[in-house]
Wavefront OBJ file of the C-alpha trace (Angstrom):
o trace
v 0.000 0.000 0.000
v 1.319 3.472 -0.789
v 2.497 5.618 2.120
v -0.009 8.166 3.368
v 0.481 11.896 3.638
v 1.410 13.686 6.810
v -1.489 14.477 9.126
v -2.257 18.130 9.757
v -4.283 19.012 12.852
v -5.399 22.642 12.530
v -5.244 24.150 16.014
v -5.264 27.407 17.917
v -3.873 28.538 21.238
v -7.195 29.987 22.339
v -9.673 27.090 22.125
v -10.017 23.441 22.970
v -6.489 22.836 24.211
v -7.484 19.525 25.852
v -9.061 18.319 22.618
v -6.040 19.329 20.564
v -3.690 17.674 23.069
v -5.694 14.420 22.976
v -5.293 14.218 19.199
v -1.594 15.077 19.213
v -0.939 12.605 22.057
v -2.485 9.770 20.008
v -0.538 10.775 16.888
v 2.696 10.779 18.861
v 1.918 7.505 20.679
v 1.133 5.757 17.377
v 4.171 7.394 15.710
v 2.030 8.904 12.954
v 3.827 11.754 11.134
v 2.056 15.036 11.765
v 2.563 18.776 11.798
v 0.263 21.080 13.719
v -0.933 24.157 11.898
v -1.535 26.983 14.355
v -4.220 29.248 12.970
v -3.221 32.024 15.377
v 0.243 32.356 13.891
v -0.852 31.793 10.287
v -3.733 34.030 9.223
v -4.119 32.168 5.897
v -4.560 28.801 7.613
v -8.255 29.132 8.543
v -9.500 30.020 5.035
v -7.314 27.257 3.603
v -8.623 24.761 6.185
v -12.224 25.663 5.367
v -11.560 25.278 1.641
v -10.308 21.712 2.211
v -13.453 20.551 4.031
v -15.825 19.032 1.464
v -18.715 21.396 0.741
v -21.468 19.037 1.952
v -19.666 18.494 5.276
v -18.854 22.194 5.607
v -22.518 23.161 5.126
v -23.664 20.550 7.631
v -21.149 21.729 10.236
v -21.991 25.400 9.679
v -25.642 24.610 10.463
v -24.448 23.760 13.987
v -22.337 26.904 14.395
v -18.837 27.984 13.383
v -16.279 25.359 12.400
v -13.763 25.352 15.214
v -10.418 23.652 15.718
v -9.226 21.050 15.970
v -9.884 19.871 12.419
v -7.738 17.027 11.103
v -6.488 16.434 7.555
v -4.351 13.752 5.937
v -2.481 15.855 3.419
v -5.355 17.818 1.913
v -7.937 15.099 2.553
v -10.360 15.842 5.393
v -10.395 13.301 8.256
v -12.811 15.070 10.582
v -13.110 17.110 13.747
v -12.658 16.244 17.408
v -16.072 14.584 17.689
v -15.254 12.358 14.693
v -11.902 11.523 16.313
v -13.638 10.483 19.559
v -16.134 8.334 17.658
v -13.349 6.610 15.707
v -11.441 5.977 18.934
v -14.539 4.535 20.636
v -15.299 2.104 17.784
v -11.666 1.080 17.328
v -11.053 2.687 13.929
v -8.409 5.328 14.668
v -6.043 4.369 11.852
v -8.978 4.403 9.455
v -9.970 7.854 10.719
v -6.419 9.070 10.078
v -6.622 7.521 6.565
v -4.001 4.906 7.384
v -4.054 1.126 7.129
v -3.739 -0.540 10.523
v -1.075 -3.189 11.121
v -1.840 -6.713 9.932
v -3.371 -8.751 12.739
v -4.297 -5.675 14.785
v -7.693 -5.373 16.450
v -8.602 -2.602 14.004
v -7.747 -4.838 11.039
v -10.061 -7.502 12.499
v -12.853 -4.916 12.778
v -12.289 -3.866 9.151
v -12.333 -7.502 8.005
v -15.646 -7.977 9.802
v -17.108 -5.002 7.916
v -15.696 -6.281 4.636
v -17.091 -9.789 5.175
v -20.479 -8.248 5.999
v -20.440 -6.241 2.765
v -20.654 -2.993 4.731
v -18.339 -0.044 4.202
v -16.915 0.920 7.606
v -16.981 4.501 8.811
v -13.798 6.506 8.307
v -12.287 3.950 5.918
v -9.771 4.862 3.263
v -10.958 5.180 -0.332
v -8.910 2.099 -1.243
v -10.695 -0.152 1.296
l 1 2 3 4 5 6 7 8 9 10 11 12 13 14 15 16 17 18 19 20 21 22 23 24 25 26 27 28 29 30 31 32 33 34 35 36 37 38 39 40 41 42 43 44 45 46 47 48 49 50 51 52 53 54 55 56 57 58 59 60 61 62 63 64 65 66 67 68 69 70 71 72 73 74 75 76 77 78 79 80 81 82 83 84 85 86 87 88 89 90 91 92 93 94 95 96 97 98 99 100 101 102 103 104 105 106 107 108 109 110 111 112 113 114 115 116 117 118 119 120 121 122 123 124 125 126 127 128 129
């Protein structure tokens, strides 16, 4: 399988520090390459971040209020926000959420195989599932 892009959590110093830390801690623990993009120090980051969120998702999120950090991307492909991250963690699909293949034999790979054998596309799965 081809290597995946670096993950980019879009963050800010003024909101949701615990949420941002939870994401970065997991990325570091799983040794997933990442680079935080601080929207406070880069004024072009927020408009760029918003442009990368697919329009249908962006509209849905805007119906619930402003789109706030953290927002996570794999390269320029949108992974989701903190709530999506928590859901993926709870159902055991973190690597899928981060658009990565889990290790062979891992619990997540077993979950993905179960979905595949059931003919159901799992949430957060990579396009090449």
